Structures are given as structure tokens and as C-alpha cells.
C-alpha positions in Angstrom: 85.1 94.0 150.9 84.0 92.4 147.6 87.1 94.4 146.0 89.1 92.6 148.3 88.0 89.2 146.9 88.3 90.4 143.3 91.8 91.0 143.4 92.9 88.2 145.3 91.2 86.2 143.1 93.3 88.0 140.1 96.9 87.2 142.1 96.0 83.2 142.2 95.3 82.9 138.8 98.2 81.1 136.7 99.5 83.5 133.7 100.6 80.8 131.5 97.4 78.9 132.2 95.1 81.8 131.2 94.4 81.4 127.5 91.9 83.9 127.0 94.0 86.7 128.8 97.5 85.4 127.0 95.7 85.8 123.7 94.2 89.0 124.2 97.5 90.2 125.3 99.2 88.9 122.3 96.5 90.3 119.9 96.8 93.4 121.4 100.5 93.8 120.7 100.1 92.7 117.0 97.4 95.3 116.6 99.6 98.1 118.0 102.7 97.2 116.1 104.2 99.5 113.8 103.6 98.3 110.7 101.2 97.9 107.7 98.0 95.6 108.2 99.0 93.4 105.4 102.5 93.1 106.9 101.2 91.9 110.2 98.9 89.5 108.8 101.4 87.7 106.0 103.8 87.3 109.2 100.9 85.8 110.9 99.8 83.8 108.2 103.2 82.5 107.9 104.0 82.0 111.5 100.5 79.9 111.5 101.8 77.7 108.9 105.4 77.3 110.6 103.2 76.5 113.7 101.9 73.5 112.3 104.7 72.0 111.0 106.1 69.2 113.5 109.7 71.2 114.3 108.5 71.9 118.1 111.7 73.7 119.8 112.6 75.4 116.8 109.5 76.9 115.3 110.2 80.8 116.6 113.8 80.4 114.4 112.0 79.1 111.3 109.7 81.4 111.3 112.2 84.3 111.5 113.9 82.6 108.5 110.6 81.7 106.5 110.0 85.9 106.9 113.5 86.7 105.1 112.5 86.0 101.5 109.5 88.3 102.3 111.0 92.2 103.0 107.1 93.0 104.4 106.3 89.9 106.5 106.7 91.3 109.9 108.8 88.8 112.0 107.1 89.7 115.6 103.7 88.7 114.1 105.0 85.3 112.3 107.1 84.6 115.7 103.7 85.4 117.4 101.9 82.8 115.1 103.8 80.1 116.0 102.7 79.6 119.3 99.6 77.7 118.1 101.2 75.0 119.1 102.2 75.4 122.7 102.3 73.0 125.7 98.4 72.7 125.9 97.7 72.6 121.9 100.5 70.0 120.8 98.8 67.0 121.7 95.7 67.4 119.3 97.1 69.8 117.0 99.5 66.6 116.0 97.5 63.8 116.5 95.5 65.9 113.8 98.3 66.6 111.1 99.5 63.1 111.7 95.8 62.1 110.5 95.7 64.5 107.9 99.3 63.3 106.8 98.0 59.5 106.3 95.8 60.6 103.8 98.8 61.7 101.8 100.8 59.0 102.5 100.9 55.2 102.1 98.1 53.7 104.1 100.1 50.7 105.2 102.0 53.1 107.3 99.5 54.2 109.7 100.9 54.1 113.0 98.7 52.5 115.6 99.4 51.2 118.8 100.0 47.5 117.4 101.8 48.5 114.3 104.0 50.1 116.6 104.6 47.2 119.0 105.1 44.5 116.0 107.7 47.1 114.0 109.7 47.5 117.7 109.7 44.1 117.8 110.7 43.3 114.0 113.4 46.3 114.8 114.6 44.1 117.9 115.1 41.0 116.4 117.2 42.7 113.8 121.0 42.0 114.2 124.3 44.4 114.6 124.0 47.7 115.7 123.9 49.4 112.7 120.8 47.0 111.5 118.8 48.1 114.4 119.6 51.9 114.2 118.4 51.8 110.4 115.0 50.2 111.8 114.9 52.6 114.6 115.4 55.5 112.1 112.6 54.1 109.8 109.9 53.6 112.5 110.5 57.6 112.8 109.4 58.2 109.2 106.8 56.8 109.5 105.5 59.0 112.4 107.2 62.0 111.1 106.7 62.3 107.2 103.1 61.9 107.9 103.2 64.9 110.3 105.3 66.9 108.2 103.1 66.6 105.2 99.7 67.0 107.4 101.0 69.7 108.9 102.4 71.6 105.5 98.6 71.0 103.9 96.9 72.0 107.6 99.0 75.2 107.8 99.0 76.2 104.2 95.0 75.6 104.5 95.0 77.9 107.8 97.3 80.8 106.2 94.9 81.7 104.0 91.9 83.0 106.8 94.8 83.7 108.9 95.9 86.7 106.4 92.8 87.4 106.0 90.8 88.1 109.3 93.8 89.6 110.6 94.2 92.0 107.8 90.4 93.1 108.0 90.4 93.2 112.0 93.4 95.4 112.1 92.3 97.3 109.3 89.0 98.0 111.2 90.4 98.4 114.5 93.0 101.3 113.2 89.8 103.1 111.6 87.8 102.8 114.2 90.6 104.0 116.6 91.2 107.2 114.1 87.8 108.0 114.2 87.8 108.3 118.0 90.6 110.6 117.6 89.1 112.7 115.2 86.0 113.7 117.3 
């Protein structure tokens, strides 16, 4: 009876919502890739870097392109790395990279709800379609530029532990597995 209840509970889980299982599934696929631990770790680190850039929607393609100059970077690992930003994490991550970016971009460009309203009102008061369009595009720079800068900074910082921890864990896992197979 208890087994039937457990099986029913497993079937009711929403696969994309079970983050722990999804993470473990991706991790198992990464450690079983037929590649050197360095290559996998380097690819994952590059993917993490791209994942922090505010280019949602094209991140996987960009991660693949970023790997091209680095022959040893594992492309599947890079593509897996971009999923650091996913529908559940994108808002807090983008808010954080925007906040980090504002340290490197002039402080008068920090966007708050009141500054957005003031800037939008100013743009709407401009005369002419071309002038208003330029004004709206300039508003995007106040948000997008700090996010790009913050994403690059956070991504570069995140690459370092990602590479070393991944390389260490994969190497240790493969040594344990080889030890068990030797017995």
C-alpha cells in the first residue's frame, strides 16, 4: 500500500518544477560525458559566464559560439551552464547583475520606479516620432548597459569556482568509479 502511495506521489511531481532532480540529472550527464574533466569544467565555466549575460533567449547559441575559439571547451557542458538563468532564477539574477552593474555605471543612471516614470514622461513630451524613438532607446541603455557590465563581472567571478569545483568533482568521481571497477 505504501509503495502505491509513493508511486502516485512520484507521478504527480511536475518535472520542470523539481529543481533538485533536474540539477542532479544534468550533473549526471556532465560527469558521464566522454571528455577530459578539464574540458567539461572549462565548457561549464564558459556557459556560466554566458548565463549571467542579459541575453535570455540566445544564450545557448552564444555559449556554443564562445566555445569555438577554445578547442578543448566542451560545448554540451557550456550549453548546460547557461541554464543558471532559467524561468525560476532569471528575475533575482537579473536584478543582482543590474545592481552590480550600477557600481560601474554612473550613479545618476540607477533605475528606480520613480526615475522610470520621470524618464518616460520626459520622453513622451518629446516631439516627433524619431526623437521619441531615440528617447525610448536611451531608456533601455540605462537598464541594459548596467546589466551587461554586471553580468560580465559576476560571470567572470563565477567562472573561477565553477571551473575548479567541477574539475575537482569530476576527477574525484572518476577515480572512485575506477577504484570500484578495479576491485
